[in-house]
ROVO-76879 format. One line per 10 residues: number of its first residue (from 1); their letters; for each residue x, y negated, z negated of C-alpha. Coordinates in nm, 3 decimals. Layout:
# ROVO-76879
NUM> A> X/Y/Z ~ ...
//
This chain:
# ROVO-76879
1> MSAVLEFADV> 8.158/-0.231/-13.403 ~ 8.044/-0.274/-13.041 ~ 7.854/-0.017/-12.835 ~ 8.036/0.134/-12.536 ~ 7.711/0.279/-12.401 ~ 7.363/0.138/-12.454 ~ 7.072/0.282/-12.257 ~ 6.719/0.146/-12.291 ~ 6.433/0.339/-12.127 ~ 6.669/0.469/-11.857
11> SVRRGQATLL> 6.500/0.683/-11.592 ~ 6.627/0.838/-11.270 ~ 6.386/0.952/-11.000 ~ 6.461/1.121/-10.669 ~ 6.149/1.157/-10.457 ~ 5.887/1.325/-10.672 ~ 6.144/1.459/-10.919 ~ 6.226/1.282/-11.246 ~ 6.584/1.366/-11.343 ~ 6.594/1.143/-11.652
21> DRINWVVEED> 6.286/1.016/-11.831 ~ 6.308/0.701/-12.048 ~ 6.638/0.775/-12.220 ~ 6.732/0.561/-12.518 ~ 7.089/0.617/-12.636 ~ 7.369/0.422/-12.802 ~ 7.735/0.528/-12.833 ~ 7.967/0.329/-13.060 ~ 8.340/0.297/-12.991 ~ 8.449/0.529/-13.274
31> ERWVILGPNG> 8.205/0.812/-13.195 ~ 8.256/1.152/-13.028 ~ 7.939/1.284/-12.864 ~ 7.844/1.617/-12.712 ~ 7.550/1.640/-12.469 ~ 7.383/1.981/-12.472 ~ 7.097/2.132/-12.277 ~ 7.005/2.401/-12.025 ~ 7.067/2.382/-11.650 ~ 6.860/2.106/-11.495
41> AGKTTLLQIA> 6.824/1.914/-11.822 ~ 6.983/1.599/-11.676 ~ 7.324/1.614/-11.847 ~ 7.538/1.546/-11.541 ~ 7.298/1.276/-11.417 ~ 7.330/1.101/-11.753 ~ 7.709/1.118/-11.727 ~ 7.700/0.976/-11.374 ~ 7.526/0.667/-11.508 ~ 7.769/0.646/-11.801
51> SAQMHPSSGV> 8.061/0.658/-11.556 ~ 7.907/0.384/-11.336 ~ 7.876/0.630/-11.047 ~ 7.496/0.593/-11.036 ~ 7.239/0.328/-11.121 ~ 6.914/0.409/-11.302 ~ 6.586/0.389/-11.114 ~ 6.442/0.191/-11.404 ~ 6.546/0.076/-11.748 ~ 6.870/-0.093/-11.856
61> AAVLEEVLGA> 7.208/0.082/-11.875 ~ 7.496/-0.109/-12.033 ~ 7.844/0.042/-11.999 ~ 8.128/-0.123/-12.192 ~ 7.896/-0.419/-12.251 ~ 7.835/-0.463/-11.877 ~ 7.486/-0.407/-11.734 ~ 7.477/-0.182/-11.429 ~ 7.334/-0.375/-11.137 ~ 7.486/-0.701/-11.262
71> VDVFELRPRI> 7.855/-0.602/-11.257 ~ 8.111/-0.496/-10.996 ~ 8.139/-0.123/-11.068 ~ 8.479/-0.111/-10.897 ~ 8.612/-0.334/-11.175 ~ 8.428/-0.134/-11.441 ~ 8.528/0.220/-11.340 ~ 8.903/0.184/-11.417 ~ 8.804/0.125/-11.781 ~ 8.645/0.472/-11.790
81> GLTSAALAER> 8.831/0.804/-11.803 ~ 8.642/1.081/-11.625 ~ 8.697/1.452/-11.569 ~ 8.458/1.660/-11.361 ~ 8.458/1.953/-11.122 ~ 8.372/1.721/-10.833 ~ 8.673/1.501/-10.908 ~ 8.904/1.802/-10.943 ~ 8.804/1.925/-10.596 ~ 8.933/1.600/-10.445
91> IPRHETVHDV> 9.283/1.630/-10.595 ~ 9.530/1.734/-10.320 ~ 9.657/2.083/-10.395 ~ 10.010/1.995/-10.279 ~ 10.040/1.701/-10.520 ~ 10.282/1.743/-10.811 ~ 10.129/1.735/-11.157 ~ 10.323/1.422/-11.252 ~ 10.191/1.241/-10.944 ~ 9.835/1.357/-11.015
101> VVSASYGVLG> 9.857/1.183/-11.352 ~ 10.055/0.871/-11.262 ~ 9.841/0.792/-10.955 ~ 9.548/0.718/-11.188 ~ 9.719/0.382/-11.247 ~ 9.596/0.277/-10.903 ~ 9.277/0.479/-10.919 ~ 9.379/0.693/-10.623 ~ 9.391/1.067/-10.564 ~ 9.709/1.154/-10.381
111> RWREEYDDLD> 10.017/0.934/-10.376 ~ 10.085/0.739/-10.061 ~ 10.305/0.429/-10.057 ~ 10.209/0.268/-10.385 ~ 10.488/0.186/-10.628 ~ 10.489/0.269/-11.000 ~ 10.714/0.114/-11.262 ~ 10.904/0.293/-11.538 ~ 10.625/0.233/-11.790 ~ 10.378/0.417/-11.567
121> HERATSLLRE> 10.609/0.717/-11.534 ~ 10.685/0.716/-11.906 ~ 10.314/0.710/-11.995 ~ 10.238/0.998/-11.756 ~ 10.520/1.201/-11.910 ~ 10.402/1.117/-12.262 ~ 10.042/1.220/-12.190 ~ 10.150/1.550/-12.037 ~ 10.363/1.615/-12.344 ~ 10.077/1.535/-12.583
131> LGAQHLAERT> 9.848/1.772/-12.395 ~ 10.103/2.054/-12.386 ~ 10.154/2.030/-12.011 ~ 10.493/1.860/-11.973 ~ 10.646/2.184/-11.843 ~ 10.406/2.165/-11.548 ~ 10.517/1.820/-11.432 ~ 10.698/1.936/-11.117 ~ 10.450/2.210/-11.029 ~ 10.194/2.144/-10.757
141> FGTLSEGERK> 9.832/2.115/-10.866 ~ 9.724/2.404/-10.644 ~ 9.952/2.652/-10.825 ~ 9.803/2.588/-11.169 ~ 9.563/2.810/-11.357 ~ 9.217/2.674/-11.428 ~ 9.311/2.598/-11.788 ~ 9.628/2.417/-11.681 ~ 9.428/2.209/-11.434 ~ 9.189/2.103/-11.710
151> RVQIARSLMT> 9.478/1.975/-11.922 ~ 9.622/1.782/-11.629 ~ 9.283/1.626/-11.551 ~ 9.247/1.509/-11.911 ~ 9.596/1.358/-11.900 ~ 9.500/1.178/-11.579 ~ 9.176/1.051/-11.732 ~ 9.375/0.892/-12.019 ~ 9.640/0.733/-11.796 ~ 9.477/0.389/-11.782
161> DPELLLLDEP> 9.415/0.382/-12.160 ~ 9.037/0.390/-12.103 ~ 8.779/0.251/-12.342 ~ 8.547/0.545/-12.273 ~ 8.632/0.910/-12.200 ~ 8.373/1.128/-12.022 ~ 8.422/1.504/-11.991 ~ 8.175/1.690/-11.768 ~ 8.179/2.059/-11.864 ~ 8.558/2.076/-11.907
171> AAGLDLGGRE> 8.547/2.441/-12.022 ~ 8.353/2.565/-11.719 ~ 8.534/2.853/-11.548 ~ 8.779/2.914/-11.832 ~ 8.838/3.251/-11.991 ~ 8.826/3.288/-12.369 ~ 9.189/3.194/-12.422 ~ 9.165/2.895/-12.191 ~ 8.850/2.775/-12.362 ~ 9.007/2.799/-12.706
181> DLVSTLSVLA> 9.317/2.613/-12.593 ~ 9.099/2.338/-12.447 ~ 8.881/2.312/-12.757 ~ 9.195/2.277/-12.968 ~ 9.329/2.003/-12.739 ~ 9.002/1.811/-12.746 ~ 8.984/1.845/-13.124 ~ 9.324/1.675/-13.158 ~ 9.198/1.389/-12.939 ~ 8.873/1.367/-13.136
191> YDPDSPATVL> 9.055/1.324/-13.468 ~ 9.294/1.063/-13.327 ~ 9.161/0.719/-13.433 ~ 9.331/0.564/-13.129 ~ 9.140/0.785/-12.884 ~ 8.856/0.621/-12.692 ~ 8.489/0.688/-12.751 ~ 8.427/1.032/-12.601 ~ 8.127/1.206/-12.444 ~ 8.147/1.579/-12.368
201> VSHHVEEIPP> 7.887/1.764/-12.158 ~ 7.842/2.136/-12.226 ~ 7.593/2.422/-12.218 ~ 7.742/2.595/-12.520 ~ 7.772/2.496/-12.886 ~ 8.080/2.722/-12.902 ~ 8.263/2.462/-12.692 ~ 8.213/2.175/-12.937 ~ 8.556/2.075/-13.074 ~ 8.595/2.004/-13.444
211> GFTHALLLRQ> 8.608/1.629/-13.491 ~ 8.305/1.553/-13.277 ~ 8.053/1.345/-13.466 ~ 7.726/1.322/-13.271 ~ 7.502/1.526/-13.041 ~ 7.236/1.453/-12.780 ~ 6.999/1.735/-12.681 ~ 6.827/1.716/-12.343 ~ 6.547/1.919/-12.186 ~ 6.385/1.842/-11.850
221> GRVVEAGLLD> 6.533/1.493/-11.847 ~ 6.406/1.396/-12.191 ~ 6.577/1.357/-12.527 ~ 6.490/1.634/-12.769 ~ 6.698/1.485/-13.049 ~ 7.003/1.260/-13.090 ~ 7.218/1.160/-13.383 ~ 7.475/1.300/-13.623 ~ 7.595/1.647/-13.527 ~ 7.489/1.822/-13.848
231> QVLTEVNLSA> 7.141/1.673/-13.831 ~ 7.083/1.747/-13.462 ~ 7.223/2.099/-13.424 ~ 6.949/2.274/-13.618 ~ 6.777/2.595/-13.516 ~ 6.453/2.405/-13.457 ~ 6.612/2.143/-13.231 ~ 6.832/2.382/-13.032 ~ 6.544/2.627/-12.986 ~ 6.332/2.343/-12.849
241> AFGMPLTVTR> 6.609/2.228/-12.615 ~ 6.683/2.573/-12.470 ~ 6.328/2.706/-12.480 ~ 6.393/3.015/-12.690 ~ 6.426/3.104/-13.059 ~ 6.790/3.062/-13.159 ~ 6.996/3.137/-13.465 ~ 7.264/2.873/-13.524 ~ 7.571/2.909/-13.744 ~ 7.869/2.694/-13.834
251> TDDGRWAARR> 8.198/2.822/-13.971 ~ 8.416/2.659/-14.234 ~ 8.658/2.534/-13.965 ~ 8.383/2.333/-13.796 ~ 8.301/2.567/-13.505 ~ 7.945/2.637/-13.398 ~ 7.774/2.946/-13.255 ~ 7.422/3.019/-13.129 ~ 7.247/3.337/-13.022 ~ 6.894/3.444/-12.948
261> RTRAR> 6.704/3.529/-13.263 ~ 6.609/3.895/-13.280 ~ 6.269/4.001/-13.399 ~ 6.247/4.136/-13.748 ~ 6.181/4.510/-13.757
//
């Protein structure tokens, strides 16, 4: 089994600030990872390197067996499915949902004069159906709820049949119902053996979909712990990552919860 991500002593520095500090991390093609940590931990920076949007200041970052700095990232990026708030902001609000999804075939945001064949349209329709969003196909992106937009973005990210799927805080801004719908959708993808290797960034263990296999905990740009989900999401590790004593629980259906530990009376 080949690694889709392989980072060796990866660091990112901006001026006097160290955003990532000697990260070592390997993601195999059949794994589903969640990256957890407080604000400023370096989660989004790590995902920017994984998506070939940023190069490390030092160390070696291999993405889909290509070393950043020695590969044309414009050829690499179409092999990666990405959803993020920054990408969503660039989607034209007047674009129909179907066109938002199908235009990923050309890697563009907003249809212009490019032509798509029947297979492209059929795949876009199929993805929207799988994600429970087919009824939105003729709606414009700007009229959708936040939860509906998340589903459409995930469909778009899968349009090119990527080898790696990266989800940067997909539940951000969702209400409880929207979050639960999204978690359910991502769980279906996680259990599908044909889905690509997936990396999800979140602040909250409650957002981890059942079916995810591994976790990476970050604090101040450094790895606190990484490995199998059950072994990483312990009270000791999560307390260290978030800088406070936490109580961690897991339900029978595979959902996690964490809260601050209260002092014994």
